[in-house]
C-alpha positions as CSV (number, residue, x, y, z in Angstrom):
1,M,-34.1,98.0,-96.1
2,M,-33.9,99.7,-99.5
3,D,-35.2,98.0,-102.7
4,T,-31.7,97.5,-104.0
5,E,-30.8,95.7,-100.8
6,E,-33.9,93.6,-101.0
7,T,-32.8,92.6,-104.5
8,V,-29.4,91.5,-103.2
9,L,-30.9,89.7,-100.3
10,G,-33.3,87.8,-102.6
11,L,-30.4,86.7,-104.8
12,E,-28.3,85.8,-101.9
13,E,-31.0,83.6,-100.4
14,R,-31.6,81.8,-103.6
15,A,-27.9,81.1,-104.0
16,F,-27.6,79.7,-100.5
17,N,-30.5,77.4,-101.2
18,A,-29.2,76.4,-104.6
19,W,-25.7,75.4,-103.2
20,P,-26.6,74.2,-99.7
21,A,-24.1,73.8,-96.9
22,L,-24.1,70.6,-95.0
23,R,-24.4,72.5,-91.7
24,S,-24.9,76.1,-90.8
25,V,-25.2,78.6,-87.9
26,L,-27.2,81.8,-88.0
27,S,-26.1,84.5,-85.5
28,D,-26.9,88.2,-85.4
29,G,-27.9,88.2,-89.0
30,W,-24.7,86.3,-90.2
31,L,-25.0,82.9,-91.8
32,M,-22.0,80.7,-91.1
33,R,-21.8,77.7,-93.5
34,F,-19.9,74.5,-93.0
35,S,-19.2,71.8,-95.6
36,E,-16.0,70.1,-94.7
37,G,-13.9,72.6,-96.7
38,L,-15.5,72.0,-100.1
39,T,-15.9,75.3,-101.9
40,K,-15.6,78.8,-100.3
41,R,-19.3,79.5,-101.0
42,A,-20.3,76.6,-98.7
43,N,-17.6,77.2,-96.0
44,S,-17.9,80.9,-95.3
45,V,-19.5,83.6,-93.2
46,N,-22.2,85.5,-95.1
47,A,-24.2,88.6,-94.3
48,V,-28.0,88.3,-94.3
49,R,-29.4,91.0,-92.1
50,P,-26.4,91.9,-89.8
51,T,-27.1,93.2,-86.3
52,G,-25.0,93.5,-83.2
53,M,-21.3,94.1,-83.0
54,F,-19.1,92.7,-85.7
55,R,-16.4,91.8,-83.3
56,D,-18.7,89.3,-81.7
57,T,-19.5,87.7,-85.0
58,L,-15.8,87.6,-85.8
59,A,-15.0,85.9,-82.5
60,L,-17.7,83.3,-82.9
61,A,-16.6,82.6,-86.5
62,E,-13.0,82.1,-85.5
63,D,-14.0,79.8,-82.8
64,L,-16.4,77.7,-84.8
65,Y,-14.2,77.3,-87.9
66,A,-11.2,76.5,-85.8
67,R,-13.1,73.7,-84.2
68,Q,-14.0,72.3,-87.6
69,R,-10.3,72.6,-88.6
70,T,-11.2,74.7,-91.7
71,P,-10.0,78.2,-92.6
72,V,-12.0,81.3,-91.5
73,I,-13.5,82.8,-94.7
74,F,-15.8,85.8,-94.9
75,R,-17.8,86.2,-98.1
76,L,-18.7,89.9,-98.2
77,S,-21.6,91.1,-100.3
78,P,-23.1,94.6,-100.2
79,L,-25.3,93.3,-97.3
80,A,-22.2,93.2,-95.0
81,G,-21.6,97.0,-95.1
82,D,-18.2,98.6,-94.9
83,E,-17.1,97.8,-91.4
84,P,-16.4,94.1,-91.7
85,D,-14.2,94.5,-94.7
86,D,-12.2,97.3,-92.9
87,V,-11.8,95.3,-89.8
88,L,-10.7,92.1,-91.6
89,H,-8.2,94.0,-93.7
90,R,-6.7,95.6,-90.6
91,I,-6.2,92.2,-88.8
92,G,-4.6,90.5,-91.8
93,Y,-7.4,88.8,-93.7
94,R,-6.4,88.6,-97.3
95,R,-8.8,89.7,-100.0
96,L,-9.4,87.4,-102.9
97,D,-11.8,86.3,-105.7
98,E,-13.9,89.3,-106.5
99,T,-17.1,87.9,-108.0
100,M,-19.9,89.4,-110.1
101,V,-23.5,88.5,-109.6
102,M,-25.3,88.9,-112.9
103,T,-28.9,88.6,-113.9
104,A,-30.8,88.5,-117.2
105,P,-34.4,88.0,-118.4
106,V,-35.2,84.5,-119.5
107,P,-35.6,84.9,-123.2
108,G,-38.7,83.6,-125.0
109,D,-36.5,82.1,-127.7
110,A,-34.3,80.0,-125.4
111,R,-34.4,76.5,-126.6
112,R,-33.1,73.2,-125.2
113,D,-30.7,71.7,-127.7
114,P,-31.0,68.0,-128.6
115,A,-27.3,67.6,-127.6
116,V,-28.1,68.5,-124.0
117,T,-29.5,65.9,-121.5
118,I,-31.2,67.2,-118.4
119,T,-32.2,65.1,-115.4
120,A,-34.1,66.1,-112.3
121,A,-31.5,64.3,-110.0
122,P,-27.7,63.8,-110.4
123,T,-27.0,60.4,-112.0
124,P,-23.7,58.7,-111.0
125,A,-22.2,59.5,-114.4
126,W,-23.2,63.2,-114.1
127,S,-21.8,63.4,-110.6
128,E,-18.5,61.8,-111.6
129,G,-18.1,63.9,-114.7
130,F,-19.2,67.1,-113.0
131,A,-16.8,66.6,-110.1
132,A,-13.9,65.7,-112.4
133,A,-14.5,68.8,-114.7
134,N,-14.6,71.0,-111.6
135,G,-11.5,69.6,-110.1
136,I,-13.1,67.9,-107.1
137,T,-10.6,65.5,-105.6
138,P,-11.6,61.8,-105.0
139,T,-11.3,62.4,-101.3
140,M,-13.9,65.2,-101.4
141,R,-16.4,63.3,-103.7
142,N,-18.5,62.1,-100.8
143,V,-18.9,65.6,-99.5
144,H,-19.7,66.9,-103.0
145,D,-22.3,64.2,-103.6
146,R,-23.9,64.9,-100.2
147,M,-24.2,68.6,-101.0
148,L,-25.8,67.9,-104.4
149,G,-28.3,65.6,-102.6
150,S,-29.2,68.4,-100.2
151,I,-30.7,70.6,-102.9
152,L,-34.4,70.8,-102.2
153,M,-35.5,73.3,-104.9
154,P,-36.3,72.0,-108.4
155,A,-32.9,71.4,-110.1
156,A,-31.5,70.6,-113.5
157,F,-28.4,68.5,-113.9
158,A,-27.3,69.0,-117.5
159,T,-24.7,67.4,-119.8
160,V,-23.8,68.3,-123.4
161,F,-23.0,65.3,-125.4
162,E,-21.3,64.9,-128.8
163,G,-21.1,61.4,-130.3
164,G,-21.9,59.9,-126.9
165,R,-19.0,61.8,-125.2
166,P,-19.7,64.4,-122.5
167,L,-18.4,67.9,-123.4
168,A,-19.8,70.1,-120.7
169,Y,-21.8,70.1,-117.5
170,G,-24.0,72.5,-115.6
171,L,-26.4,72.9,-112.8
172,A,-29.5,75.1,-112.6
173,V,-31.9,75.6,-109.7
174,A,-35.3,77.3,-109.9
175,E,-36.8,79.3,-107.0
176,R,-39.4,82.1,-106.7
177,G,-39.5,83.1,-110.4
178,M,-35.7,82.9,-111.0
179,V,-33.3,80.3,-112.2
180,G,-29.7,80.2,-111.0
181,L,-27.0,78.8,-113.2
182,F,-24.0,77.2,-111.4
183,D,-20.7,75.7,-112.4
184,I,-21.0,75.8,-116.1
185,V,-17.9,73.9,-117.1
186,T,-16.6,72.5,-120.4
187,V,-14.0,69.7,-120.5
188,P,-10.6,71.1,-121.6
189,E,-10.5,69.4,-125.0
190,A,-13.9,70.7,-126.0
191,R,-13.5,74.4,-125.1
192,R,-14.3,77.2,-127.7
193,R,-16.7,74.9,-129.6
194,G,-19.9,76.3,-128.3
195,A,-20.8,73.7,-125.7
196,G,-21.2,76.4,-123.0
197,R,-23.6,78.4,-125.2
198,L,-25.8,75.3,-125.8
199,L,-25.8,74.6,-122.1
200,V,-26.8,78.1,-121.0
201,S,-29.6,78.3,-123.6
202,S,-30.9,74.8,-122.6
203,L,-30.9,75.6,-118.9
204,L,-32.7,78.9,-119.5
205,D,-35.3,77.0,-121.4
206,W,-35.6,74.6,-118.5
207,G,-35.9,77.6,-116.1
208,R,-38.7,79.1,-118.2
209,A,-40.6,75.7,-118.0
210,H,-40.2,76.0,-114.2
211,H,-41.8,79.5,-114.1
212,A,-38.6,81.6,-114.1
213,E,-38.8,85.0,-115.6
214,R,-35.2,86.0,-114.8
215,A,-31.9,84.1,-114.4
216,Y,-28.9,84.8,-112.2
217,L,-25.3,83.5,-111.9
218,Q,-22.0,84.2,-110.2
219,V,-18.8,84.5,-112.1
220,T,-15.3,85.6,-111.0
221,A,-14.6,89.1,-112.3
222,T,-11.3,88.0,-114.0
223,N,-12.9,85.2,-116.0
224,E,-13.1,87.0,-119.3
225,R,-14.0,83.9,-121.3
226,A,-17.1,83.2,-119.1
227,L,-18.0,86.9,-119.0
228,G,-18.1,87.0,-122.8
229,L,-20.4,84.0,-122.9
230,Y,-22.8,85.4,-120.2
231,E,-22.9,88.9,-121.6
232,S,-23.8,87.6,-125.0
233,A,-26.7,85.8,-123.3
234,G,-27.9,89.1,-121.9
235,F,-26.5,88.9,-118.4
236,R,-25.6,92.2,-116.7
237,E,-23.9,92.9,-113.4
238,V,-26.1,93.6,-110.3
239,Y,-23.5,93.6,-107.5
240,R,-20.2,92.1,-106.5
241,Y,-18.8,90.2,-103.5
242,H,-15.4,89.1,-102.5
243,Y,-13.8,86.9,-99.9
244,R,-11.6,87.7,-96.9
245,Y,-9.4,84.7,-95.9
246,R,-7.3,84.3,-92.8
247,T,-3.7,83.8,-93.8
């Protein structure tokens, strides 16, 4: 495997660990993740080290996801190669949500802002606010909380406060010299006031304290506001992935 592929694989593995699925199946180098339909990342088929015939992987995926009564979703990173995307396109899987994976060095001057509270485990208030800010429905809260409780790597559950009111939430997970930033979200009434920037800097500082030299994140390619924030923090694109969804 080429060095660039090893880089992608390392980032993919860290992201799988940082946002764990409730159940999974590994077959012919494809990781099938199942989390009762909460988020595409945790309910999709992902290339790790693909081997064998893709048609066999496709048949198994369509059987397993149908039995779980959830859509069949493939998340196609560069590790998947070209064939799966071509096959899925031909049989009617719709392409959606092109996403950029970006990395940056953890800066030596990153600082945790006093307005940012970080805990090592999700508090009930954090879980509730984080779920609400990310549009998690009440019926999916139990699944969401179980997934958060499944994170085994060191994690930071962060909130930006102003006058006792939460303005923004974020999650960071440290592993093997890197820190991943996930679901940085600001409540609607507090947007464009710098809360996201405080959150990113504080989580990078937390990552440095947990021996991270580089950071990574995933952001939808069309999210210009988030891209501006991350690029200003030094993040640059490494690769992209997209989803194929059975319509």
